C-alpha positions, -999 to 999 in steps of 0.1 A, spaced: 285 21 191 262 48 188 235 53 215 202 46 205 175 72 193 141 75 215 109 69 193 104 102 172 78 86 155 52 62 168 52 32 146 78 15 122 64 2 93 74 -28 74 71 -22 34 65 -46 7 77 -45 -31 106 -27 -42 94 10 -45 96 18 -9 84 58 -23 52 44 -35 47 23 -6 51 48 19 27 71 -1 1 43 0 8 37 35 -5 70 42 -39 58 38 -32 38 69 -16 63 90 -2 99 94 33 115 91 50 86 71 86 87 64 111 66 49 141 54 73 157 24 56 151 1 26 119 -15 34 113 5 64 92 38 72 79 56 105 47 70 110 31 91 141 0 71 142 -18 40 124 -54 30 126 -50 -7 127 -80 -15 103 -68 6 78 -31 -10 78 -47 -45 75 -61 -32 40 -28 -21 30 -8 -38 -3 25 -23 2 27 -24 41 31 -57 58 36 -49 93 33 -19 116 45 -18 153 47 6 179 82 19 178 105 17 211 132 35 192 160 29 166 197 25 168 230 13 149 220 -23 131 244 -43 153 229 -66 181 251 -47 208 232 -14 201 200 -33 195 204 -51 231 213 -18 248 182 1 230 157 -28 246 177 -26 280 170 11 281 132 9 271 101 6 292 87 -27 290 51 -21 299 35 -57 282 16 -81 299 14 -118 288 37 -140 269 64 -125 243 86 -135 213 111 -118 193 111 -117 156 141 -101 138 144 -95 102 178 -85 80 151 -66 58 162 -72 23 196 -86 33 208 -50 36 230 -60 68 240 -93 74 231 -95 109 226 -128 123 190 -128 130 187 -159 155 215 -145 176 193 -114 177 164 -131 186 180 -153 215 199 -121 230 167 -100 229 147 -128 243 169 -130 271 166 -94 281 130 -101 282 131 -130 302 152 -111 328 127 -85 330 103 -112 342 84 -121 306 78 -156 296 86 -166 261 59 -180 237 76 -187 205 41 -201 188 14 -180 201 26 -149 219 5 -122 234 29 -97 222 55 -98 196 88 -78 196 99 -70 160 138 -63 154 143 -49 121 177 -41 107 180 -23 71 206 -4 52 198 34 45 198 44 10 218 76 -1 187 94 -10 174 94 29 185 124 51 204 104 79 205 132 101 167 135 103 156 100 101 185 77 114 212 74 137 238 88 110 254 56 92 244 34 65 222 10 85 194 12 112 178 -10 136 144 -3 148 127 -22 178 91 -23 183 58 -43 194 38 -55 166 3 -36 162 -10 -46 130 -6 -69 100 -22 -66 67 -44 -94 50 -21 -111 25 -47 -128 7 -40 -111 -32 -30 -147 -46 -66 -157 -39 -78 -131 -66 -52 -139 -93 -66 -125 -128 -62 -158 -143 -83 -173 -118 -114 -149 -120 -146 -158 -138 -139 -134 -166 -102 -131 -177 -86 -110 -204 -44 -105 -209 -33 -74 -194 -54 -73 -163 -38 -55 -133 -26 -76 -103 -46 -72 -70 -16 -61 -52 -15 -26 -76 -51 -25 -78 -53 -26 -40 -27 3 -36 -44 23 -62 -77 23 -43 -61 31 -12 -41 58 -26 -75 73 -38 -89 66 -7 -112 39 -8 -129 31 24 -166 26 37 -185 56 30 -167 62 3 -175 62 -38 -148 53 -62 -154 52 -101 -133 34 -126 -144 48 -159 -122 22 -179 -126 -8 -158 -120 -36 -179 -119 -66 -158 -127 -50 -125 -97 -52 -107 -98 -19 -93 -134 -23 -85 -129 -54 -67 -102 -42 -45 -120 -9 -37 -151 -30 -28 -131 -54 -6 -121 -24 15 -156 -13 19 -161 14 -8 -188 19 -32 -175 7 -66 -190 19 -99 -175 5 -130 -178 19 -166 -163 1 -197 -170 11 -237 -172 -25 -243 -203 -44 -232 -184 -75 -229 -159 -60 -202 -189 -43 -186 -207 -77 -179 -173 -94 -174 -164 -69 -147 -197 -75 -132 -191 -113 -132 -160 -107 -113 -174 -82 -86 -202 -109 -81 -176 -136 -73 -159 -112 -50 -178 -85 -35 -212 -105 -28 -204 -114 10 -180 -107 37 -143 -101 35 -113 -108 61 -116 -69 62 -152 -67 70 -183 -60 51 -179 -52 13 -192 -24 -5 -218 -20 -29 -210 -19 -65 -223 -15 -99 -208 -16 -137 -221 -1 -170 -214 3 -204 -203 40 -213 -179 65 -226 -151 75 -200 -148 108 -221 -187 111 -214 -196 96 -182 -232 86 -172 -225 100 -136 -237 133 -120 -213 162 -110 -193 156 -77 -212 121 -74 -180 103 -60 -149 107 -40 -124 95 -64 -118 83 -98 -93 55 -106 -82 42 -142 -58 23 -161 -54 41 -197 -54 17 -224 -22 4 -241 -6 -24 -257 -19 -48 -284 -48 -61 -263 -63 -27 -257 -94 -17 -281 -98 22 -284 -122 35 -305 -107 69 -320 -76 89 -306 -60 78 -273 -52 111 -265 -84 125 -268 -97 95 -247 -75 103 -219 -81 139 -220 -115 135 -221 -113 109 -190 -93 133 -172 -120 163 -175 -149 140 -167 -129 127 -134 -124 162 -123 -161 169 -130 -175 141 -108 -145 139 -81 -118 156 -64 -94 133 -64 -81 108 -94 -54 85 -98 -43 72 -133 -19 46 -144 -6 46 -181 23 37 -203 34 74 -203 33 106 -181 -1 123 -188 8 155 -165 4 180 -190 -33 169 -201 -39 165 -165 -30 201 -157 -48 213 -186 -82 196 -172 -76 215 -139 -59 190 -118 -29 199 -96 -3 170 -97 2 156 -59 26 127 -68 38 103 -99 58 73 -97 74 50 -123 66 11 -120 86 -10 -140 67 -42 -150 93 -56 -174 122 -44 -195 100 -31 -224 70 -15 -201 70 9 -171 34 19 -155 33 57 -149 11 63 -119 -3 99 -116 -20 113 -83 -38 142 -90 -65 163 -68 
């Protein structure tokens, strides 16, 4: 049994979805120094709880006690050696993240709970003042175990729950909105793109190909000013109906941001120079897309216009557009491939 490692980073993040690289990248909107440490787990030097609540692909952030081998004995030893400075009732929640370790989570919860009782804590499983998260995960081959883990194929992280994301995305399914068109982006991805772009209170985000308004809704729900442009008047009106349904009022995350939609050309935006903080757009593709003229010309024009009005952009497409982005003056910050189904992979390009 290896000895436990004291917390080098301050928080442990429980990631959602299947693409940990993309989830960890989005998590930077809620914390600093984010690094993957296991399948479905990352650490961060600091987090902003309000921002964590708005993340799409991070479920929880916990103040990290430390990491150790993914076995019950090592977890017990780590907890025994930790300073437990919480007052009030406690509960232990154990997870075998993605089923990667085969840990008996009930046994772990019982054993760690007994240590807490022995240290003078009262257990309350229904409504505890503090929740101890015991997270067991496999360590993928692509991670540097020497830096991020105890040096084997699994890891256990113990931490006190600090913040949870608001998981209300199912209430905004594209088919449930006032205006729907096939191919509409799902709220989870739309929220993640808005977060990656830096959406938040006091920030302005422009979507020059806004479609039904999915990105606008998610940006507005986190407090950003959201401006949507679409070449089709029908889409601009429909996006407005959807924004009206979700953004005219409060959200679980606080006051919603102001919004506007209008008809216009993504390659000649009716927006002044440097008027936005970020641009996010989903380039047309597939049978449902209606593009007047050449798609390459449209995308290249949109990238140039985005460069004119904002210092940062996030683009989604069915292919990489790195070369046109560089030609428009952008620097590639990150790129990701997200498989939708067997015949479609979405490419996410982040530029600045």
